[in-house]
C-alpha positions in Angstrom: 158.5 242.7 79.6 156.6 242.1 76.4 155.4 245.1 74.5 151.7 245.5 74.1 150.3 245.6 70.6 146.8 246.2 69.2 145.5 246.5 65.6 142.5 246.0 63.4 142.9 244.5 59.9 140.7 243.0 57.2 140.9 239.2 56.9 141.9 239.3 53.2 144.8 241.8 53.9 146.2 239.5 56.6 145.6 236.1 54.9 147.3 236.8 51.6 150.8 237.6 53.0 150.3 235.0 55.7 149.8 232.2 53.2 153.0 233.2 51.3 155.0 233.5 54.5 153.8 230.2 55.9 155.2 228.5 52.8 158.7 229.7 53.8 158.3 228.5 57.4 159.3 224.8 57.8 157.0 222.6 59.8 159.8 220.9 61.8 162.2 223.3 63.3 165.2 223.0 65.6 164.4 226.5 67.0 160.8 227.0 68.1 160.8 230.7 67.0 161.5 229.6 63.4 157.9 228.1 63.3 156.6 231.6 64.0 155.9 234.7 62.0 157.2 238.0 63.2 154.5 240.7 63.4 155.6 244.3 63.6 152.8 246.9 63.9 153.8 250.6 63.2 151.7 253.7 62.5 149.4 252.5 59.7 151.1 249.3 58.5 151.9 245.8 59.5 155.0 243.9 58.5 155.1 240.1 58.6 158.3 238.1 58.4 159.0 234.4 58.1 162.3 232.6 57.8 163.9 229.2 57.8 167.4 230.7 58.2 168.1 230.0 54.5 165.2 231.9 53.0 163.4 235.0 54.4 160.1 236.6 53.2 158.8 239.9 54.4 155.3 241.1 53.5 154.0 244.7 54.2 150.3 245.4 54.6 148.8 248.9 54.4 146.6 250.5 55.5 146.1 248.9 58.9 144.4 250.6 61.9 147.1 250.4 64.6 145.9 251.4 68.1 149.1 250.4 69.8 152.4 249.7 67.9 154.4 246.7 68.9 156.2 243.5 67.8 155.7 239.8 68.6 156.1 236.3 67.0 153.2 233.8 66.8 152.9 230.3 65.2 152.7 231.0 61.5 150.6 228.0 60.4 148.1 228.3 63.2 147.5 232.0 62.5 147.2 231.3 58.8 144.8 228.4 59.3 142.6 230.5 61.7 142.4 233.3 59.2 141.5 230.9 56.4 138.7 229.4 58.4 137.2 232.8 59.4 134.4 234.5 57.3 135.1 237.6 55.3 132.4 239.7 57.0 134.1 241.1 60.1 137.5 242.7 60.6 140.1 240.9 62.6 141.4 242.5 65.9 144.8 241.4 67.1 145.7 242.3 70.7 148.8 241.3 72.7 147.9 240.8 76.4 150.8 239.5 78.5 152.5 236.7 76.5 149.3 235.7 74.6 148.0 237.1 71.3 144.2 237.4 71.2 142.5 237.2 67.8 138.9 238.4 67.7 136.6 238.3 64.7 132.9 238.7 65.2 131.9 236.1 67.8 135.1 234.1 67.4 138.0 234.5 69.9 141.4 232.7 69.7 144.3 232.9 72.1 147.7 232.1 70.6 151.1 231.5 72.3 153.9 233.9 71.5 157.7 234.2 71.6 159.5 237.5 72.0 160.4 239.4 68.8 164.0 239.6 70.1 164.4 235.8 69.6 163.6 236.1 65.9 166.7 235.8 63.6 167.5 238.6 61.1 169.1 238.0 57.8 172.2 240.2 58.0 172.5 243.1 55.6 175.4 243.0 53.3 176.7 245.4 50.7 175.0 244.8 47.3 177.3 244.1 44.4 174.8 244.3 41.6 171.2 245.3 41.0 169.0 244.1 38.1 165.4 244.8 37.1 163.4 242.6 34.8 159.7 241.7 34.2 158.2 239.2 36.6 156.9 237.2 33.6 160.3 236.8 32.2 162.0 235.7 35.4 159.1 233.4 36.2 159.3 231.8 32.8 163.1 231.2 33.2 162.6 229.6 36.6 159.7 227.4 35.4 161.8 226.3 32.4 164.7 225.1 34.5 163.9 224.5 38.2 162.6 221.0 37.7 166.1 219.8 36.8 167.6 220.8 40.2 169.0 217.9 42.3 167.4 217.0 45.6 169.7 216.3 48.6 172.7 215.5 46.4 176.0 215.2 48.2 177.3 217.6 45.6 175.5 220.5 47.4 176.0 223.0 44.5 173.6 220.9 42.4 170.8 221.3 44.9 170.1 224.8 43.5 169.9 226.8 40.4 172.7 228.8 38.7 171.7 232.4 38.0 174.1 234.0 35.5 174.2 237.7 34.6 176.4 239.1 31.9 176.2 242.5 30.2 173.8 241.4 27.5 172.0 238.3 29.0 170.5 236.7 32.0 170.6 232.9 32.2 169.3 230.2 34.5 170.8 226.6 34.5 169.9 223.5 36.6 171.3 220.0 36.5 171.2 216.9 38.7 174.0 215.2 36.9 171.6 213.2 34.6 169.9 216.0 32.8 170.4 219.7 32.3 168.0 222.6 31.7 169.0 226.0 30.5 167.1 229.2 29.7 168.3 232.6 28.7 167.0 236.1 28.2 168.7 238.6 26.0 168.7 242.1 27.7 171.1 244.9 28.5 171.8 244.3 32.2 174.4 247.0 32.9 176.4 244.3 34.6 180.1 245.1 34.0 181.4 241.5 34.2 180.0 237.9 34.3 178.3 237.1 37.6 177.3 233.6 38.7 175.5 232.7 41.9 173.8 229.5 43.0 170.3 230.0 44.6 169.2 227.0 46.8 166.3 224.9 45.9 163.9 226.3 48.5 164.8 229.8 47.5 164.1 229.1 43.8 160.7 227.5 44.6 159.6 230.3 47.0 160.7 233.0 44.6 158.8 231.4 41.7 155.6 231.4 43.8 155.8 235.2 44.3 156.0 236.0 40.6 153.0 236.7 38.4 152.5 236.6 34.6 152.9 240.4 34.4 155.3 242.9 32.9 155.6 244.6 36.4 159.2 244.5 37.3 161.0 242.4 40.0 164.2 244.0 41.4 167.0 241.5 42.1 169.9 242.6 44.3 172.9 240.2 44.1 175.3 240.3 47.0 178.2 238.0 47.9 176.1 235.7 50.1 172.5 236.6 49.4 170.1 237.2 46.6 167.3 239.7 47.4 164.2 240.2 45.3 161.5 242.9 45.7 158.2 241.9 44.2 155.3 244.4 44.9 154.9 244.6 48.7 157.2 241.6 49.3 160.9 241.5 50.0 162.4 238.0 49.5 165.9 237.1 50.6 167.8 233.8 50.0 171.2 232.7 51.1 173.4 231.6 48.2 175.1 228.2 47.9 178.9 228.4 48.1 180.6 226.3 45.5 181.5 226.1 41.8 178.6 225.2 39.4 179.7 222.7 36.7 180.6 224.2 33.3 177.3 223.7 31.5 178.8 224.4 28.1 180.8 221.2 28.3 177.6 219.2 28.9 175.8 220.5 25.8 176.3 217.9 23.0 177.6 219.3 19.8 177.5 217.9 16.3 174.6 215.5 16.6 173.6 214.5 13.0 170.2 212.8 13.7 167.5 215.4 13.9 163.9 214.4 14.8 160.9 216.8 14.6 157.8 215.6 16.5 154.5 216.9 17.8 155.2 217.6 21.4 152.0 216.6 23.1 151.6 213.4 21.0 155.2 212.4 21.9 154.6 213.2 25.6 151.4 211.1 25.7 153.1 208.2 24.0 156.0 208.3 26.5 153.7 208.6 29.5 151.7 205.5 28.3 154.9 203.4 27.8 156.2 204.6 31.1 153.4 202.9 33.0 155.0 199.5 32.3 158.6 200.6 32.7 160.7 199.4 35.7 159.5 201.5 38.6 163.0 202.2 39.9 165.0 203.0 36.8 162.0 204.2 34.6 163.9 203.1 31.4 162.3 203.2 27.9 164.0 202.3 24.6 163.5 204.5 21.6 163.9 203.0 18.1 164.4 205.6 15.4 163.8 204.9 11.7 163.0 207.1 8.8 159.7 209.0 9.6 158.9 206.8 12.6 159.8 206.7 16.3 159.0 203.5 18.3 159.0 203.3 22.1 159.4 200.0 24.1 159.2 199.5 27.9 159.2 196.4 30.1 159.5 195.5 33.8 160.5 192.6 36.0 156.9 191.3 35.9 157.4 190.5 32.2 154.9 193.2 31.3 155.7 195.3 28.2 154.5 198.3 26.2 155.2 199.3 22.7 154.0 202.3 20.7 154.9 204.2 17.6 154.6 207.8 16.3 155.1 209.4 12.9 157.9 211.9 13.0 160.1 213.9 10.6 163.4 212.0 10.4 165.5 211.0 7.4 168.7 209.7 9.1 170.1 206.2 9.9 168.2 203.9 12.3 169.1 204.3 16.0 168.3 202.6 19.3 168.8 204.5 22.5 167.5 204.3 26.1 166.3 207.0 28.4 164.7 207.6 31.8 161.1 208.3 30.6 160.5 210.7 33.5 163.3 213.0 32.4 161.9 213.1 28.8 158.4 213.9 30.0 159.7 216.6 32.4 161.3 218.4 29.4 158.2 218.0 27.2 156.2 219.6 30.0 158.6 222.5 30.3 158.4 223.3 26.6 155.3 225.2 25.4 155.8 224.9 21.6 153.7 222.5 19.5 156.8 221.1 17.8 159.8 219.6 19.5 163.3 219.0 18.1 165.5 216.2 19.3 169.1 216.1 18.2 170.9 212.7 18.7 174.3 211.3 17.7 174.7 207.7 18.9 173.4 205.4 21.7 176.0 206.7 24.2 175.6 210.4 23.6 173.2 212.7 25.3 170.0 214.0 23.6 169.7 217.7 22.9 166.0 218.7 23.1 164.7 222.1 22.1 161.5 223.9 21.0 161.3 224.1 17.2 160.6 227.9 17.2 161.8 229.3 20.6 165.5 229.1 21.0 165.6 230.6 24.5 165.6 227.2 26.3 167.5 224.0 25.7 167.6 220.6 27.5 170.1 217.8 27.7 169.2 214.3 28.8 171.8 211.6 29.3 171.1 208.1 27.8 170.7 204.9 29.8 171.9 201.4 29.1 168.9 199.1 29.0 
């Protein structure tokens, strides 16, 4: 027998967590209940939970007028879409009658199908091995600086995520898809007795980043053997971790490049984007020609179309020709927020090291291409 449930809540209080949780819920599910959000009404609060078995997000709303406590699951996207389409004026009443959830708001009345709360999967609790608190702004900046370099559906499953590394005096995020690498670090006393490395899956990284604001308010991270849990305001976010060994990023970082280029970041980005329009649409290759105080870019494609452009830069070394995937270079320039960018190069077969001129907390490596 399904338990009855009845509560009244403002539209805004319900819509905000619903939209976050609907992002976690996948549209196509093998189990119907995974398309649903779990609603649990108790005393004066409502808890909403969504999961895709890899990532779980719980939002708590208070105060809520609960006439009758209860728990049920309903389609997440439909409930979210209904709430978005309603006006702000009237409160929303949710009432479970039999196996249907009735939503009433002013003159509007919707009847939604449900599935029992018992069918909803729970992320198992596990003993925590380490707890860390840092500002939402700092963690958000580190994720934004590196997440774009994660692989997508690579057979090397450990690349389809982001390395989170905690040592006693720093926190670091690293991502690579095998062609490029992004790294960001934050110096802080963590209280972590030994080096800890965990790999957070792509979906977990993207959903966690969406929860974080540009504020000093802390986010609490709890690292277990199989899960990462983050508490952000009224949300609790849990992600499974990827088992596997992340590549040794230190071996990828090129050392000893003697060709150092300083350029205006936005001008360089605009030049590369223009040239990229006529690059081969599959391999996106562009050729950079470096000469004293000048950087030229060339692109062409199988239709015999070509682009060439030039930019004044600070450079005093030997001439160099080197090819790159233009999309990878633009991604890095988008991630940096300094006016000046520094490129360190060695030869046509060595990776480029790209950094901000003033902020040393992030660095990027992009492998060259043969064109």
